[in-house]
C-alpha positions as CSV (number, residue, x, y, z in Angstrom):
1,M,0.0,0.0,0.0
2,N,1.3,3.5,-0.9
3,E,1.3,5.4,2.3
4,H,0.1,9.0,2.6
5,V,0.6,10.5,6.0
6,L,-1.3,13.6,6.9
7,I,-0.2,15.4,10.1
8,I,-2.3,18.1,11.5
9,G,-0.5,20.3,14.0
10,V,3.2,20.0,13.0
11,G,5.7,21.5,15.3
12,P,9.4,20.7,16.2
13,G,8.4,17.9,18.5
14,I,6.2,14.8,17.7
15,G,4.8,16.3,14.5
16,A,8.2,16.8,12.8
17,S,9.4,13.4,14.1
18,V,6.4,11.6,12.6
19,A,7.0,13.4,9.3
20,R,10.6,12.2,9.2
21,V,9.8,8.7,10.2
22,A,7.1,8.5,7.5
23,A,9.6,9.9,5.0
24,R,12.1,7.3,5.8
25,R,9.5,4.7,5.0
26,G,8.9,6.2,1.6
27,A,5.6,7.7,2.4
28,Q,4.0,10.8,0.9
29,V,3.8,13.4,3.6
30,T,1.4,16.3,4.0
31,L,2.0,18.7,6.8
32,V,-0.7,21.1,8.2
33,A,0.2,23.9,10.7
34,R,-1.1,27.3,11.5
35,S,2.5,28.8,11.3
36,E,3.9,28.8,7.8
37,A,7.5,29.4,8.8
38,F,8.3,26.1,10.4
39,V,6.1,23.8,8.3
40,S,7.6,25.3,5.1
41,E,11.1,24.8,6.3
42,L,10.4,21.2,7.2
43,T,8.8,20.6,3.9
44,R,11.8,22.0,2.1
45,E,14.0,19.6,4.1
46,L,11.9,16.6,3.2
47,V,11.7,17.6,-0.5
48,A,15.5,18.0,-0.7
49,D,15.7,14.4,0.5
50,G,13.5,13.3,-2.3
51,V,10.3,13.0,-0.3
52,D,6.9,13.8,-1.8
53,A,6.0,16.4,0.8
54,A,3.7,19.4,0.8
55,A,2.9,22.1,3.4
56,V,-0.6,23.4,4.1
57,V,-1.3,26.4,6.3
58,A,-4.5,26.1,8.3
59,D,-5.7,26.7,11.9
60,A,-7.2,23.5,13.4
61,A,-9.4,25.7,15.6
62,F,-11.1,27.3,12.6
63,E,-13.5,24.8,11.1
64,P,-14.1,26.4,7.7
65,G,-10.4,26.8,7.1
66,L,-9.6,23.3,8.2
67,T,-12.3,21.8,6.1
68,A,-11.2,23.7,3.1
69,A,-7.6,22.6,3.7
70,L,-8.7,18.9,4.0
71,A,-10.7,19.2,0.8
72,G,-7.7,20.5,-1.0
73,V,-5.4,17.8,0.3
74,V,-7.8,15.0,-0.7
75,A,-8.4,16.5,-4.1
76,E,-4.8,17.2,-4.9
77,R,-2.9,14.4,-3.0
78,G,-5.5,11.8,-2.2
79,A,-6.9,10.5,1.0
80,P,-4.4,9.7,3.8
81,T,-3.7,6.2,4.9
82,L,-2.6,7.7,8.3
83,L,-4.0,10.8,9.9
84,V,-2.1,12.0,12.9
85,Y,-4.0,14.7,14.8
86,N,-1.3,16.5,16.8
87,A,-2.7,20.0,17.2
88,V,-2.6,21.5,20.7
89,D,-3.5,24.9,22.0
90,P,-0.7,26.6,23.8
91,T,-2.9,27.9,26.6
92,P,-0.9,29.3,29.5
93,P,-0.9,27.4,32.7
94,G,-3.7,28.3,35.1
95,L,-5.6,27.0,38.0
96,P,-9.3,26.0,37.5
97,S,-10.6,29.0,39.4
98,Q,-8.4,31.4,37.4
99,L,-9.4,30.3,33.9
100,D,-10.9,32.5,31.3
101,P,-13.9,30.7,29.9
102,E,-13.4,32.2,26.4
103,A,-9.7,31.0,26.4
104,V,-10.8,27.5,27.5
105,T,-13.4,27.5,24.6
106,M,-10.7,28.5,22.1
107,A,-8.4,25.8,23.5
108,L,-11.0,23.1,23.2
109,E,-11.6,24.1,19.5
110,T,-7.9,23.3,18.8
111,N,-7.5,20.3,21.2
112,V,-10.8,18.5,20.4
113,I,-13.1,20.1,17.8
114,G,-10.4,20.2,15.2
115,A,-9.9,16.4,15.7
116,V,-13.7,15.9,15.3
117,V,-13.8,17.9,12.1
118,A,-10.8,16.1,10.7
119,A,-12.1,12.7,11.4
120,M,-15.6,13.4,10.2
121,Y,-14.3,14.8,6.9
122,L,-11.7,12.1,6.2
123,I,-13.5,8.9,7.3
124,E,-15.4,8.4,4.0
125,P,-12.5,9.4,1.6
126,M,-10.2,7.1,3.6
127,R,-12.7,4.2,3.5
128,A,-13.3,4.8,-0.3
129,A,-9.6,4.6,-0.9
130,S,-7.4,2.0,0.8
131,G,-8.5,2.6,4.4
132,G,-6.0,3.4,7.2
133,T,-5.5,4.8,10.7
134,L,-6.9,7.8,12.5
135,M,-4.4,8.5,15.3
136,F,-4.6,11.2,18.0
137,T,-1.7,12.4,20.1
138,G,-2.7,12.3,23.7
139,G,-0.9,13.0,27.0
140,I,-0.7,12.0,30.6
141,L,-2.9,14.9,31.6
142,A,-5.8,13.1,30.1
143,T,-5.7,10.5,32.8
144,R,-3.8,12.3,35.5
145,P,-5.0,15.9,35.4
146,F,-2.9,18.6,37.0
147,A,-4.5,21.7,38.5
148,A,-1.8,24.1,37.3
149,Y,-2.5,22.9,33.7
150,S,-6.2,22.6,34.1
151,S,-7.2,23.8,30.6
152,L,-4.8,21.4,28.8
153,S,-5.9,18.6,31.2
154,V,-9.5,19.2,30.2
155,G,-8.6,19.3,26.5
156,K,-6.6,16.1,26.5
157,A,-9.2,14.3,28.5
158,A,-11.9,15.3,26.0
159,L,-9.7,14.3,23.1
160,R,-9.0,10.9,24.7
161,A,-12.7,10.3,25.2
162,Y,-13.5,11.2,21.6
163,A,-10.7,8.9,20.2
164,L,-11.9,6.0,22.4
165,C,-15.5,6.5,21.3
166,L,-14.4,6.6,17.6
167,H,-12.4,3.4,18.2
168,Q,-15.5,1.7,19.5
169,E,-17.5,2.9,16.5
170,L,-14.9,1.6,14.0
171,R,-13.8,-1.5,16.0
172,N,-15.4,-3.9,13.4
173,D,-14.6,-1.8,10.4
174,P,-12.2,-3.8,8.1
175,Q,-10.6,-0.7,6.7
176,L,-10.5,2.0,9.3
177,H,-8.9,2.0,12.8
178,A,-8.8,4.7,15.4
179,V,-6.3,5.0,18.3
180,T,-5.0,7.5,20.7
181,V,-1.4,7.5,21.8
182,T,-1.1,8.6,25.4
183,V,2.4,10.0,26.0
184,G,3.2,9.5,29.7
185,G,5.6,12.3,30.2
186,T,7.2,15.5,28.9
187,V,8.4,15.3,25.4
188,A,12.0,16.3,25.0
189,P,14.8,15.3,22.6
190,G,17.3,12.8,24.1
191,G,15.1,11.8,27.1
192,E,12.8,9.0,28.0
193,F,10.1,10.8,25.9
194,D,12.2,11.6,22.9
195,P,9.9,12.6,20.0
196,D,11.8,10.4,17.5
197,A,11.2,7.3,19.7
198,I,7.5,8.2,20.2
199,A,7.1,8.7,16.4
200,E,8.6,5.3,15.7
201,R,6.2,3.7,18.2
202,M,3.3,5.6,16.5
203,W,4.4,4.3,13.1
204,Q,4.6,0.8,14.5
205,A,1.0,1.0,15.8
206,H,-0.2,2.1,12.3
207,E,1.9,-0.4,10.4
208,Q,0.7,-3.3,12.6
209,R,-2.8,-2.0,12.8
210,E,-2.7,-2.4,16.6
211,S,-5.6,0.1,16.8
212,G,-7.8,-2.7,15.5
213,R,-7.3,-4.4,18.8
214,V,-6.9,-1.6,21.2
215,G,-8.1,2.0,21.3
216,E,-5.3,3.4,23.4
217,I,-1.5,2.9,23.3
218,T,0.4,4.3,26.4
219,Y,3.9,5.4,25.7
220,A,5.6,5.0,29.1
221,G,9.1,6.0,28.1
222,S,11.8,4.6,25.8
223,A,13.4,2.3,28.4
224,R,10.1,0.6,29.1
225,E,9.4,0.3,25.4
226,R,12.8,-1.4,24.9
227,N,12.0,-3.8,27.7
228,A,8.4,-4.5,26.6
């Protein structure tokens, strides 16, 4: 199967690492981000290495813009075989009693609503093509909320719930799989939660279609992964 990897929310961490892992596997790569500078630079890097890569600027929190971007990707590059929803809102830390409701709403639009929009738009094109995986980047705050990061905790918990519900819906679908990858620590190069190691694990989950059996994969650190 010719792989087409679509990553929504590409930054210098997991998003960029997934792009490079996919590129090494010979996949076609489409990168979506709200900031043109980084995603364009990464695309140039991949193209220089002979990768079929393209950059799309779109804000995951803005439904009309995201839908238009997805329509363009499917029309011009085909449906993805792997969607990685990696967008996250950089809401500043704050205690629950100090949150701005409007800011929380905006954060949820990026953390959750964008994922819902992407999945709803792509499910049928993916099914009509060769099928594939809908993957959502989660975090430990989804299962162990922390008061100082209450907005992000709420967002990741909601994303996890959505991904698990989608997994249940698609559990018996022979073509489509949904899975959330819960990263159990702070992502940082060279550490236990190195983005390159996480990206390799995510690719393995897609390649082996583990999501057909489980709805959540918990990445507990590179040392534990090596010993698993």
